[in-house]
MIBAVO-131466 format. One record per atom (N, C-alpha, C): residue in three letters; x, y, z. Coordinates in steps of 0.2 Angstrom, whole numbers, plus 5000, padded with zeros to 4 digits. Example, Ala and Ser with C-alpha at 12.3 -4.5 7.8 and 13.67 -1.06 7.14 Angstrom:
# residues 2
ALA506649725039/ALA506249785039/ALA506649845039/SER506449895035/SER506849955036/SER506450005039/
//
This chain:
# residues 543
MET478049344685/MET477949414681/MET478649444680/PRO478749464674/PRO479349504673/PRO479449564677/GLY480049584678/GLY480149634683/GLY480049704679/LEU479849754684/LEU479649824681/LEU480249844677/PHE480849844679/PHE481349874675/PHE481749824671/ALA481349794666/ALA481649744662/ALA482249764658/ARG482749744661/ARG483449774658/ARG483549744651/ALA483549794646/ALA483749774639/ALA484449734639/LEU484849764643/LEU485549734643/LEU485549664646/ALA485149654651/ALA485049584654/ALA484749534649/THR484349554645/THR484049514640/THR484449504634/ARG485049524634/ARG485549524628/ARG485249554622/GLY484949614623/GLY484649654617/GLY485149684613/ALA485449654609/ALA486049684605/ALA485849754602/ALA485249754599/ALA485149814595/ALA485049874600/LEU484749864605/LEU484649914610/LEU485349934613/LEU485749884614/LEU486449904617/LEU486749944612/THR486749934605/THR487049974600/THR486850044600/ALA486150044601/ALA485850114600/ALA485950154606/PHE486050134612/PHE486050174618/PHE486750174622/LEU487150134621/LEU487850134624/LEU488150194622/ALA488450234627/ALA488750294626/ALA489450284622/VAL489650334618/VAL490350324615/VAL490850304620/GLY491250254618/GLY491750234623/GLY492250284624/ALA492450284631/ALA493050324632/ALA493650294631/VAL494250324630/VAL494850294629/VAL495250294636/VAL495450234638/VAL495750224645/VAL496450194644/SER496950214647/SER497550194647/SER497750154653/TYR498250114653/TYR498350074659/TYR498550124665/THR499550154664/THR499750204670/THR499050234670/PRO472350624620/PRO472050584625/PRO471350554623/ALA471350494623/ALA470750464622/ALA470250464628/THR469550464626/THR469150464632/THR468850394633/ALA468950344628/ALA468750274629/ALA469350234628/ALA469150164628/ALA469750114627/ALA470150134621/PRO470750124621/PRO471250124615/PRO470950084610/PRO471150104604/PRO470850064598/PRO471049984599/GLY470449944598/GLY470549874598/GLY470549844605/GLN470449894610/GLN470449874617/GLN469749884620/SER469449834623/SER468849834626/SER468949854634/ALA468349874637/ALA468449884644/ALA468649824648/GLU469149834652/GLU469449784655/GLU469149764662/PRO469149704664/PRO468849684671/PRO469449704676/ALA469149724681/ALA469649754686/ALA470149714688/ALA470049644688/ALA470549594691/ALA471049564685/GLU471049604679/GLU471449574674/GLU472149574676/ALA472549524674/ALA473249514676/ALA473649564672/LEU474249584675/LEU474649624672/LEU474949604665/ALA475049644660/ALA475349624654/ALA476049604655/ALA476249554651/ALA476949534651/ALA477449594650/GLY477949604655/GLY478449654654/GLY478249714658/TYR477649714661/TYR477349774665/TYR477249754672/ALA477249814676/ALA477149794683/ALA476849864686/LEU476549854692/LEU476349914696/LEU476949954699/MET476850024700/MET477350064703/MET476950084709/GLU477150054715/GLU476750064721/GLU477150104726/ASN476850154729/ASN477250204733/ASN477250174740/ASP477850164744/ASP477950134750/ASP477550174755/TYR477550244756/TYR477250274761/TYR476450274760/ARG476250284754/ARG475550274753/ARG475250204755/ALA475650154753/ALA475350084754/ALA475350074762/ASP475850104766/ASP475850094773/ASP475250134776/ALA475050184773/ALA474550234776/ALA473850204774/GLY473850154770/GLY473150134768/GLY472850174763/LEU473250214759/LEU472950264754/LEU473150234747/GLY472750264742/GLY472950244735/GLY473650254734/SER473950194731/SER474750204731/SER475050184725/CYS474650174719/CYS474950154713/CYS474950214708/LEU475550224705/LEU475550274700/LEU475150254694/ARG474750304692/ARG474250294686/ARG474150354682/THR473950334676/THR473750394671/THR473050394670/PHE472850434665/PHE472150454664/PHE471950454657/SER471350454655/SER471150444648/SER471150514644/GLY471050564648/GLY470950634644/GLY471450684645/ASN471950664649/ASN472550714650/ASN473150684651/SER473750714652/SER474350694653/SER474650684660/THR474150704665/THR474350704672/THR474450634675/VAL474850624680/VAL474850564684/VAL474750574691/GLU474450524694/GLU474350524701/GLU474450464704/VAL474450454711/VAL474450394714/VAL473650384717/GLY473450324715/GLY472750304717/GLY472650234718/ASP472050204718/ASP471950134719/ASP472350094714/CYS472550034716/CYS472949994712/CYS472549944708/THR471949944709/THR471449904705/THR470949944701/ALA470949934695/ALA470449974691/ALA469749964693/GLN469350014692/GLN468650004694/GLN468149984688/GLY468549984682/GLY468149954676/GLY467750014673/GLY467349994668/GLY466950044664/GLY467450074658/ALA467150124655/ALA467450154649/ALA468050194651/THR468250214657/THR468750264658/THR469250244663/ASP469250184666/ASP469750164671/ASP469950094669/TYR470550084667/TYR470850024665/TYR471450004669/THR471549934669/THR472149914673/THR472749944670/SER472749944663/SER473349964659/SER473550034661/MET473150074664/MET473350144666/MET473850144672/ARG473850084675/ARG474350074681/ARG474950034679/GLN474950014673/GLN475549974671/GLN476050014668/TRP476649994670/TRP477250034668/TRP477849984666/GLN478150004661/GLN478749964659/GLN479350014659/ALA479949994661/ALA480550034660/ALA481050004655/VAL481250044651/VAL481750024646/VAL482450044647/ASP482850004649/ASP483550014650/ASP483950044644/GLN484150104645/GLN484550144640/GLN485250124640/GLY485550074644/GLY486150054643/GLY486750104646/ASN486450154649/ASN486950204652/ASN486750224659/GLY486350174663/GLY486250184670/GLY485550224671/TYR485150234665/TYR484550264666/TYR484050234662/PHE483350244663/PHE482850214660/PHE482350264658/LEU481950244652/LEU481350274651/LEU480750234654/VAL480350264657/VAL479750234661/VAL479150244657/GLN478850194654/GLN478350204649/GLN477650174652/ASN477050204651/ASN476450184653/ASN476050144647/LYS475850084649/LYS475550044644/LYS474850074641/TYR474450104645/TYR473850124642/TYR473950184637/ARG474450224639/ARG474550284634/ARG474950254628/ALA475350204629/ALA475650174623/ALA475150144618/ASP474750104621/ASP474150074617/ASP473750124614/ALA473650174617/ALA473250234613/ALA473650274609/GLY474250264608/GLY474650304603/GLY474750374606/LEU474750374612/LEU474950444616/LEU475550444619/GLY475850504620/GLY476450514624/GLY476450474630/ASN476950424631/ASN476850374637/ASN477450374642/CYS477950424641/CYS478550424645/CYS478450464651/LEU478550444657/LEU478550484663/LEU479150534662/ARG478950604663/ARG479450654662/ARG479350714667/THR479950754667/THR479950814672/THR480050874667/PHE480050934670/PHE480050994667/PHE480551044670/SER480751094666/SER481251134668/SER481051184674/GLY480451214674/GLY480251264678/GLY479851244684/SER479651184685/SER479251164690/SER479451094693/ALA479151064698/ALA479251004701/ALA478650954698/THR478350974693/THR477750934690/THR478050874687/VAL477650814687/VAL477850754683/VAL477150734679/GLU477350724673/GLU476750704668/GLU477050644664/VAL476550624659/VAL476750574654/VAL476750614647/GLY477250604643/GLY477250634637/GLY477750604632/ASP477950634626/ASP478350604621/ASP478950574625/CYS479250524622/CYS479850494625/CYS480450524622/VAL480450564617/VAL481050604614/VAL480950674615/GLY481450704618/GLY481450774618/GLY481350814612/GLN481050864612/GLN480950904605/GLN481450954604/GLY481950964609/GLY482451004608/GLY482351074610/GLY482751124609/GLY482651194611/GLY482951194618/ALA482751254621/ALA483051264628/ALA482651234634/THR482051214632/THR481551184638/THR481351114637/ASP481551074632/ASP481351004632/ASP481950964630/TYR482150924635/TYR482750884634/TYR482550814635/THR482850764631/THR482750694632/THR482950674639/SER483350704643/SER483550694649/SER482950704654/MET482450744652/MET481850754657/MET481450684657/ARG481650634652/ARG481250574653/ARG481750514655/LEU482350534657/LEU482750484660/LEU482750474667/TRP482750414670/TRP482650404677/TRP483150354679/GLN483450364685/GLN483950314688/GLN483550284694/ALA483650214694/ALA483250174699/ALA483850164704/VAL483750184710/VAL484250174716/VAL483950124721/ASP484250074721/ASP484050014726/ASP484150034733/LEU483650034737/LEU483750054744/LEU483849994748/GLY483849934745/GLY484049874749/GLY483449844753/ASN482849874753/ASN482349854757/ASN481749834753/GLY481849814747/GLY481249804742/GLY480949864739/HIS481249924740/HIS481049984737/HIS481650014733/VAL481450064729/VAL481950104725/VAL481750174726/GLN482250224725/GLN482050284723/GLN482150294715/LEU481750334712/LEU481750354705/LEU482050424705/ARG482550434702/ARG482950504701/ARG482950524694/SER482750584693/SER482750614686/SER483450644685/LYS483650624679/LYS484250644676/LYS484350714675/TYR483850744672/TYR483850814670/TYR483850854677/ARG483450834682/ARG483450874688/ARG484150864692/ALA484350814691/ALA485050804694/ALA485550844691/ASP485550844684/ASP486050884681/ASP485950954682/ALA485350984684/ALA485251054685/ALA485251064692/GLN485451014696/GLN485551024704/GLN484951044707/LEU484351014705/LEU483751024708/LEU483550954711/GLY482950964715/GLY482750904719/GLY482550854713/THR482750794714/THR482750744709/THR482250684710/CYS482050674716/CYS481750604717/CYS480950614716/LEU480650564713/LEU479950554712/LEU479650544719/ARG479150584722/ARG478950574729/ARG478150584729/THR477950564734/THR477150574736/THR477150614742/PHE476450634744/PHE476350674750/PHE475750644753/ASP475650664760/ASP475150634764/ASP474450654762/ALA474350724760/ALA473750744759/ALA473550764751/SER473950734747/SER473850744740/SER474050684736/ALA473650674731/ALA473750614726/ALA474250634721/VAL474450694720/VAL474850714715/VAL475650714717/PRO475950664713/PRO476750664715/PRO477050714712/GLN477650734714/GLN478150784711/GLN478850754712/VAL479350794709/VAL480050774710/VAL480250824715/GLY480650804720/GLY480950844725/GLY481550814729/ASP481750844734/ASP482350814738/ASP482350744739/CYS482850714738/CYS482950634739/CYS482950624747/THR483150674751/THR483150664758/THR482550694762/ALA482250654766/ALA481650684770/ALA481950734775/GLN481550784776/GLN481650834780/GLN481450824788/GLY481050764788/GLY480850744795/GLY480150774797/GLY479950754803/GLY479250774805/GLY478750734802/ALA478150744804/ALA477550704802/ALA477350714794/ALA477650764791/ALA477350774784/ALA477850764779/ASP478450734781/ASP478950724776/ASP479350664779/GLU479250604775/GLU479550544777/GLU479950514771/SER480450474773/SER480850444768/SER480450394763/SER479950364766/SER479550314762/SER479150344757/MET479050414757/MET478750454752/MET479150444745/ARG479750434746/ARG480150424740/ARG480250354738/GLY479950304741/GLY480150234740/GLY479550204735/TRP479750174730/TRP479350144725/TRP479450064725/SER478950024726/SER479049954726/SER478649914721/ASP478849864719/ASP478449814715/ASP478749744716/ALA478349694716/ALA478549624717/ALA479049604713/GLY479049624706/GLY479549594701/GLY480049654699/PHE480249704703/PHE480649754701/PHE481349734699/PHE481649694703/PHE482349684701/PHE482449624696/ALA482449644690/ALA482449594685/ALA483149574683/GLY483649604686/GLY484349584684/GLY484849634685/TRP485449614685/TRP486049664686/TRP486249694679/PRO486549754679/PRO486749774673/PRO487249724670/VAL487149714663/VAL487649664660/VAL487749694653/ARG488349674650/ARG488549684643/ARG488949624641/PRO488549574639/PRO488749514637/PRO489349514632/VAL489849474633/VAL490349464628/VAL490549384629/THR490149354624/THR490249274625/THR490349244618/GLY490449184617/GLY490549144611/GLY491249154608/GLN491249144602/GLN491949154599/GLN492049224596/LYS492549254598/LYS492749324596/LYS493449324592/ARG493449354587/ARG494049354582/ARG494449424583/VAL495049414584/VAL495549474584/VAL496049474579/LEU496149534576/LEU496649544571/LEU497249574575/LEU497749534576/LEU498349554580/LEU498949574575/MET499149634576/MET499649664571/MET500349674575/ALA500849644573/ALA501549664576/ALA501849714571/THR501849774573/THR502049824569/THR502749864571/HIS502949904567/HIS503549944569/HIS503650004564/TRP503950054567/TRP504150114563/TRP504750094558/ASN504850134553/ASN505350114548/ASN506050124551/ASP506150154557/ASP506750174560/ASP506950124565/ALA506450074566/ALA506550024572/ALA506549954569/THR506949914573/THR506949834571/THR506349804573/PRO506049764569/PRO505349734571/PRO505449684577/ALA505049684581/ALA505049644587/ALA504849574585/ASP505149524589/ASP505049454587/ASP504249444588/PRO503849424583/PRO503149414584/PRO502949354588/ALA503349304589/ALA503149244592/ALA502949254600/PRO503349294604/PRO503049304610/PRO502449354611/ILE502349394606/ILE501749434605/ILE501149384604/GLN501249344599/GLN500649294597/GLN500549254603/GLN501049224607/GLN500949184612/GLN500549224618/ALA500749284619/ALA500449324625/ALA499649334623/VAL499449334617/VAL498749354615/VAL498349284614/LEU498649254609/LEU498249194606/LEU498549124608/GLY499049124612/GLY499349054613/GLY498849014617/ASP498948944616/ASP498448894619/ASP498648884627/GLY499248894628/GLY499448884635/GLY499548944639/TYR499748934645/TYR499948994650/TYR500549024649/PRO500649084649/PRO500149134650/PRO499949164643/SER499249174642/SER499049204636/SER498349234638/LEU498149284634/LEU497549314635/LEU496949264633/ARG497049224628/ARG496549174626/ARG496449124632/SER496949094635/SER496849044640/SER496649084646/TYR496849144648/TYR496549184653/TYR495749194653/LEU495549214647/LEU494849224646/LEU494449154646/ASP494749104643/ASP494449044644/ASP494249014651/GLU494749034655/GLU494749014662/GLU494249054666/VAL494349124665/VAL493949164669/VAL493249164667/SER493049154661/SER492349154658/SER492049084659/ALA492449034662/ALA492148964662/ALA492048934655/GLY492448954650/GLY492348934644/GLY491848964640/LYS491549024642/LYS491049054638/LYS491249104633/LEU491949124634/LEU492249164629/LEU492849134626/ASP492849124619/ASP493449094616/ASP493749144611/LEU494349174612/LEU494649224608/LEU495149184603/THR495049194597/THR495449174592/THR495549224587/GLY495949214581/GLY496049264576/GLY496649254572/ASP496949304569/ASP497449304565/ASP498049354567/VAL498649334564/VAL499149384566/VAL499549404560/LEU499649474559/LEU500049504554/LEU500749524557/THR501249494554/THR501949514557/THR502349554552/GLY502849594555/GLY503249634551/GLY502949684547/VAL502449714551/VAL502049774547/VAL502449834548/ASP502649864543/ASP502949934543/ASP502449984543/LEU502450024548/LEU501950084548/LEU502250144545/GLY502850144543/GLY503150204540/GLY503550244545/ALA503550314543/ALA504050354548/ALA503750354555/ARG504150364560/ARG503950364566/ARG503650434567/PRO503050444570/PRO502750514571/PRO503050544576/ALA503050614576/ALA503350654581/ALA502950654588/THR502250644587/THR501850634593/THR501450574593/CYS501150554598/CYS500850494599/CYS500050504599/VAL499750494593/VAL499050504592/VAL498750434591/SER498250404595/SER498050344595/SER497650334588/GLY497250384586/GLY496850374580/GLY497250374574/ASP497850404574/ASP498250404568/ASP498650334568/ILE498850304574/ILE499150244574/ILE498650184571/ARG498050194574/ARG497550144571/ARG497350154564/ALA497350214561/ALA497250224554/ALA497850194550/SER498450204553/SER499050174549/SER499050104549/ALA498850074555/ALA498749994555/ALA498249974551/ARG497650004550/ARG497149984546/ARG497349984539/ALA497650034537/ALA497850044530/ALA498349994528/ALA498849974533/ALA499349924531/ALA499049854531/ALA498549844535/ALA498149774534/ALA497849774528/LEU497449824526/LEU497149824519/LEU497549814514/ALA498149844514/ALA498649834509/ALA498849764508/ARG498849724513/ARG498949654513/ARG498349614512/GLY497849644510/GLY497249604508/GLY496849584514/VAL496949614520/VAL496549594526/VAL496149654529/ASN495549644529/ASN495049694532/ASN494949684539/PRO495149734543/PRO495049734550/PRO494349734552/ASP493849754548/ASP493149754550/ASP492849684550/ALA493249644547/ALA493049574547/ALA493149534554/TYR493449574559/TYR493649544565/TYR493249584571/ASP493149554577/ASP492849584582/ASP493349634586/TYR493949624586/TYR494449664589/TYR495049684585/LEU495349734586/LEU495949754582/LEU496549774588/PHE497049724588/PHE497549734593/PHE498249754589/VAL498549814591/VAL499149834587/VAL499749844592/ASP500249804591/ASP500849814595/ASP501349864591/ILE501549914593/ILE501949964590/ILE502649964593/SER503149984589/SER503849994592/SER503750044597/ARG504150034602/ARG504150084608/ARG504250154606/HIS503750194609/HIS503750264607/HIS503750304613/SER504250354614/SER504250394620/SER503750444621/GLY503450454615/GLY502850504616/GLY502250474618/CYS502150414618/CYS501550374621/CYS501650364628/ALA501250404632/ALA501250404639/ALA500850344642/PHE500950284639/PHE500550224641/PHE500950164640/GLU500850104643/GLU501050044641/GLU500550014636/GLY499850024638/GLY499349994634/GLY498850054634/LEU498450054628/LEU497850104628/LEU497250064625/ALA496650074627/ALA496050034625/ALA495450084625/SER494950064621/SER494350094621/SER493950054626/MET493450094629/MET493050064635/MET492350094635/PRO491850044634/PRO491949984631/PRO492149994624/GLY492449944621/GLY492649954614/GLY492949884611/ASN493349904606/ASN493649844602/ASN494349854599/TRP494749894602/TRP495349904600/TRP495849914606/ILE496449894605/ILE497049904610/ILE497649914606/ILE498049964609/ILE498749984606/ILE499249964612/SER499749924610/SER500249904615/SER500849944613/ASN501149984618/ASN501750024617/ASN502349984618/GLY502449934613/GLY503049894613/GLY503149844619/VAL502549824622/VAL502549774627/VAL502049724626/GLY501949704619/GLY501449654617/GLY501649584619/HIS502249574622/HIS502449504624/HIS502249494632/LYS501949554635/LYS501749544642/LYS500949534642/THR500749474645/THR500049454645/THR499649494649/TRP499949514655/TRP499649554660/TRP499349624657/MET499749654652/MET499549714649/MET498849694645/TRP498849644641/TRP498249624637/TRP497649614642/THR497749574647/THR497149564652/THR496949624655/HIS497349674656/HIS497149734659/HIS496749774653/GLU497049784648/GLU496749824642/GLU496149794640/PHE496149724639/PHE495449694637/PHE494949704642/GLY495149714648/GLY494649734653/GLY494249794652/HIS494649844649/HIS494349904647/HIS493849894641/ASN494049854636/ASN493649834631/ASN492949804633/LEU493049764639/LEU492449734642/LEU491949784646/GLY492249844647/GLY491949894651/GLY492149904658/PHE492749884660/PHE492949884667/PHE493349944667/GLN493249994672/GLN493650054674/GLN494250034678/HIS494650084679/HIS495250074684/HIS494850074690/SER495150024695/SER494850024701/SER495250064706/ASP494950084712/ASP495350114717/ASP495150084724/THR495450114729/THR495350084736/THR495150124741/LEU494650104746/LEU494450134752/LEU494950114757/ARG495250164760/ARG495750154765/ARG495650194772/ALA495950174777/ALA495950214783/ALA495250214786/CYS494850164786/CYS494250164789/CYS494350154796/PRO493950184801/PRO494050174808/PRO493850104810/VAL494250084815/VAL494150014818/VAL494050024825/ALA493649984828/ALA493549974835/ALA493449904837/GLY493949874840/GLY493949804841/GLY493949764835/SER493449724834/SER493449674828/SER493049704822/VAL492849774823/VAL492349804818/VAL492649854814/THR492649854808/THR492849904804/THR492249944801/ARG492250004801/ARG491650044800/ARG491850084793/VAL491350084788/VAL491450114782/VAL490950184783/ASN491350234783/ASN490950304784/ASN491350354781/ALA491150414782/ALA491450474779/ALA492150484781/SER492450444786/SER493050454789/SER493550414784/CYS493350374780/CYS493750334776/CYS494050374770/THR494650354767/THR494950394762/THR494950354756/VAL494950384750/VAL495050354744/VAL495750354741/ALA496050304739/ALA496750304736/ALA496750274730/GLY497350274726/GLY497350244720/GLY497250164720/GLY497250144714/GLY497050064714/GLY497650024716/ASP497549984721/ASP498049934723/ASP497649874726/ASP497249854722/ASP496849794723/ASP497249734721/PRO497549694725/PRO497949634722/PRO497549584719/THR496949584719/THR496549534716/THR496149554710/ASP496349614708/ASP495949644702/ASP496549674697/THR496549644691/THR497049664686/THR496849744684/MET496349764685/MET496149834684/MET496449884689/GLY496749854694/GLY496949904699/GLY497649874703/GLY498049844699/GLY498649824702/GLY498749744703/GLY498249714701/GLY498249644702/GLY498549594697/GLY498949624693/GLY499349584688/GLY498949534684/MET499049474683/MET498649424679/MET498149394683/HIS498049414689/HIS497449374693/HIS496849384690/LEU496449334691/LEU495749324687/LEU495249384689/TYR494949404684/TYR494449464685/TYR493949444691/PRO493849504695/PRO493349494701/PRO492649474698/VAL492249454703/VAL491649424702/VAL491149464698/ASP491149534700/ASP490649574697/ASP490849594690/TYR491449584688/TYR491649594681/TYR491349534677/ARG491449474680/ARG491249414677/ARG490449414675/GLN490149444680/GLN489349444679/GLN489249494674/PHE489549554674/PHE489449604669/PHE489549584662/ALA490049534661/ALA490249514655/ALA489749454652/GLY489349434657/GLY488849384655/GLY489149314656/TRP489649304661/TRP489949244662/TRP489649204668/ILE489349244673/ILE489049224679/ILE488249234678/PRO487849194679/PRO487149204679/PRO486849244685/ASP486349284684/ASP486049324689/ASP485849284695/ALA485649224694/ALA485449174700/ALA486049164705/GLN486649174703/GLN487249164707/GLN487449224710/VAL487149284709/VAL487349344712/VAL486649374716/VAL486749364722/VAL486149374727/VAL486149434730/ARG485549464731/ARG485449534734/ARG485049524740/PRO485449524746/PRO485149514753/PRO484649574754/THR484049554756/THR483549604758/THR483349594765/SER483649544769/SER483449534776/SER484049514780/SER484049524786/SER484649494790/SER484649424791/GLY485149394791/GLY485149314793/GLY485849284791/SER485849224790/SER486449184789/SER486449174781/TYR487149174779/TYR487249174771/TYR487849134770/GLN487849094765/GLN488449054763/GLN488649074756/LEU489249094756/LEU489549124750/LEU490049064747/GLY489949054741/GLY490348994737/GLY490949024735/VAL491348974733/VAL492048994730/VAL492049014723/LEU492349074722/LEU492349104715/LEU492549054710/GLY492149054705/GLY492249004699/GLY492148934700/VAL491948914706/VAL491848844708/VAL491048824708/SER490748844713/SER490048824714/SER489748874720/GLY489048864720/GLY488748904725/GLY488648984723/THR488349014728/THR488249084727/THR488949124726/GLN489049154720/GLN489649184718/GLN489749254721/GLU489249284723/GLU489249354725/GLU488649374729/PHE488749414734/PHE488249444738/PHE488349524736/ARG487749554735/ARG487749624733/ARG487249664738/ILE487449704742/ILE487049744747/ILE486949814745/ALA486349834743/ALA486249904741/ALA486449954746/ARG486750004744/ARG487050064748/ARG486550124748/GLY486050124744/GLY485550184744/GLY485850234740/ASP486450234737/ASP486650284733/ASP486850264725/GLY486550204724/GLY486650184717/GLY487250134717/SER487650124722/SER488150074722/SER487950014727/TYR488349964727/TYR488249904730/TYR488949884734/LEU488849854740/LEU489349824743/LEU489349754741/SER489949734738/SER490049664734/SER490449624739/LEU490249564739/LEU490649514743/LEU490849454739/GLU491549434739/GLU491749384735/GLU492249344739/TYR492249284738/TYR492749234741/TYR493149194736/ARG493749194736/ARG494149154731/ARG494649114734/ARG494849064731/ARG495349014733/ARG495949014728/ALA496448984730/ALA497048974725/ALA496848934719/THR496848954713/THR496648914707/THR497148934702/PRO497748894702/PRO498348914698/PRO498048894691/PRO498448924685/PRO499048964686/PRO498949034687/TYR498349064686/TYR498249134686/TYR498149154693/ASP497749124697/ASP497649144704/ASP498049094708/ASP498749114708/ASP499249074710/ASP499449094717/TYR498949104722/TYR499049124729/TYR499349064733/LEU499749074738/LEU499849024743/LEU499249004747/ALA499248944750/ALA498648924754/ALA498548974760/THR499149004762/THR499049044768/THR498949114767/ASP498949134761/ASP498849204759/ASP498149234761/PRO498149294765/PRO497549324767/PRO497049334762/LEU497249344755/LEU496849354750/LEU496349294748/VAL496549234750/VAL496149174749/VAL495949144756/ASN495949184761/ASN495749164768/ASN495249214771/GLY494949254767/GLY494449304769/GLY493949324764/VAL493549364765/VAL493049394760/VAL493249454757/VAL493349464751/VAL493549524748/VAL492849564747/VAL492949624750/VAL492349674750/VAL492549734745/ARG492049744741/ARG492149804736/ARG491549844736/ILE491549904734/ILE491049944732/ILE490949954725/VAL490449924722/VAL490349924715/VAL489849964712/THR489950004707/THR489450044703/THR489450024696/ALA488850004694/ALA488849974687/ALA488250004683/GLY488450014677/GLY487950044672/GLY488150024665/GLY488350074661/GLY488650054655/GLY489350034655/THR489650044661/THR490350014663/THR490349994670/VAL490849964673/VAL490849944680/VAL491449984683/HIS491350004689/HIS491950034693/HIS491949994700/ASN492549974702/ASN492649934708/ASN493049974713/ARG492849974719/ARG493250014725/ARG493349954730/LEU493949934731/LEU494149884736/LEU494049924743/VAL493749884747/VAL493749914754/VAL494249874758/ASP494749914761/ASP495249884765/ASP494949864772/ALA494749804773/ALA494449784779/ALA494949774785/THR495549774783/THR496149774788/THR496549834788/PRO496249894790/PRO496549954788/PRO497149974793/ALA497249934798/ALA497849944803/ALA498449934800/THR498549894795/THR499149884791/THR499249924785/ALA499849934783/ALA500049984778/ALA499949954771/THR499749884770/THR499649854764/THR498949834763/THR498749824757/THR498149794755/THR498149714753/ASP498749694755/ASP498849614754/ASP498449574759/ASP498149614764/ASP497749574769/ASP497049614769/ALA496849644764/ALA496249684764/ALA495649644765/PRO495549574763/PRO494949544764/PRO494749544772/LEU494049534773/LEU493749524779/LEU493849454782/ALA494249444787/ALA494449384790/ALA493949354794/ALA493949294796/ALA493549254800/ALA493549294807/GLY492949304810/GLY492849334816/GLY492849414816/MET492949434810/MET492949514809/MET492249534806/THR492049594808/THR491449624805/THR491649694801/LEU491249704796/LEU491249764793/LEU490549794793/ALA490549854795/ALA489849894796/ALA489949954791/ASP489449954786/ASP489450004781/ASP488850054783/GLU489050104786/GLU488550154788/GLU488150194783/ILE488450194777/ILE488050214771/ILE487550164769/ALA487650104769/ALA487150054767/ALA486750034773/ASN486950054779/ASN486550034785/ASN486549964785/ALA487049934784/ALA487149854784/ALA487849834787/ALA487849774788/ALA488449744791/ALA488549674789/VAL489249654789/VAL489449584787/VAL489949564792/LYS489749504794/LYS490249464799/LYS490449394796/VAL491049384795/VAL491349324793/VAL491349274799/CYS491049224799/CYS491049174804/CYS491549124803/SER491649094797/SER492149044795/SER492249044788/VAL492849024786/VAL493049014778/VAL493348944778/GLY493248914772/GLY493548854770/GLY493548834763/ALA493648774762/ALA493748744755/ALA493048754751/GLN492448754755/GLN491848754752/GLN491548824751/GLY491848874755/GLY491548944754/GLY491648974761/ALA491249024762/ALA491249074768/ALA490549074771/SER490549064778/SER489949074781/SER489849144784/LEU489349174782/LEU489249244784/LEU488649254788/ARG488649314792/ARG488049344795/ARG487949414792/ILE487449424789/ILE487349494786/ILE486749524789/SER486849584791/SER486249634794/SER486049684788/VAL485449684787/VAL485149734782/VAL484649774786/GLY484749844786/GLY484349884790/GLY484649894797/GLY485349884798/GLY485649894804/GLY486349874804/THR486749894808/THR487549884807/THR487749834813/THR487249794816/THR487449744820/THR487249674817/PRO487649634815/PRO487449574812/PRO487249524817/PRO486849474815/PRO486749414819/PRO487349384822/ALA487349344827/ALA487849314830/ALA488049244826/CYS488649224826/CYS488849164822/CYS488549104826/
//
């Protein structure tokens, strides 16, 4: 059965992606009373429609109460009730069937099948002046009291087979955001995401479960052959740069080049090719550095030569060095253009900026976490510092190959190789880019995941020494993904002043108090890393 939140991005829905992805940021380096028409009364045991599933409340299920979110024929209310339809003219299985449509920005529309079939407002929504939840139109009508954000929900994985559903509108308004149930009422509301304790308020009242919920990780595929127009340009007061090193740095067949880098890191799934325009005079050097003006000048110059930049997937422009440009490279994120400030011969700049094009943010680092013996604890005592992840080109990693979560987001690693542990036990992590499970992601309950990656030296780009700690331990990151991806390296060896030994080494444990989970590395080798993972506690099983 397809998952409840059938991610449009995960199914490579290009049209949906185009419609809903937010405008890219610029990032630099430094009611019916009978069956709906045509639908007869349904037998109670009818199977769920493809793409739909039940939304069952954790607390109500445990208490033996009606636990499935449902709609009705004559009004827009929602309640939790029996998960099986009773049949007849007013109770249908489809009233309990829900589909979530990924908007590509970390939020979903949650749509009811019965209401959609009847041509009625079918989106689960909130309101400005109350905690009420109903079904209604999927598009806000505008004005001061009806916003599209009232229909947008974030699904936060709790790591135990359940999720919290959080209203975007309520979160923006700093109100209680979580869809929740009650002990003595079948009417759900939105309220605080944290239980207040006692017999009448439990965390499980905010948990929603279904067997096929997790349908895939956020993904923005960039695969196949992509064409770039590479322009070596100059101002009329500057000597044109030698275009050969620039062409090699981007489109060269051998090492180093962006093309060969992408071929290796994508396992052949992305082939960058294109054309080069050299000696392009952009005219007088501007007094200030405005990226839009630079791109407009480059486009005009290309058109003057009979080349239309719109015929390409990407536009890369290397300009003469400009002191007013406070960057080495500048790129849209996600997007399709890069400007190089006179450093087009440096492949590392292109790998970094193209990462922005793919949707990768600058990374940072979690440092100074408390240590007791062989256990490093991730909690509020840790501090966040600037990006210094030596394995991530988005945070100081030079030309080292993109981390595992970037590869999955770009569509180069299948979801089947990115595993979400939901129970404690023994786990085997494969070698990145080689074989086996490529990544474990442990839900942290706040929308982020603890990501586990194990890499070995794979020259020429991952040119580590065999004794390097970076290839003799498990790299741990905190990952947040939606329309873009953000990585936070966890320094699992915080006693030293460097992150060159950040991975979790054999015999060491990392306990994440936010996730209420822990990871112990038992051994590492040429075939991968043997791990013990605890979910629902910070003491992992013994090796």
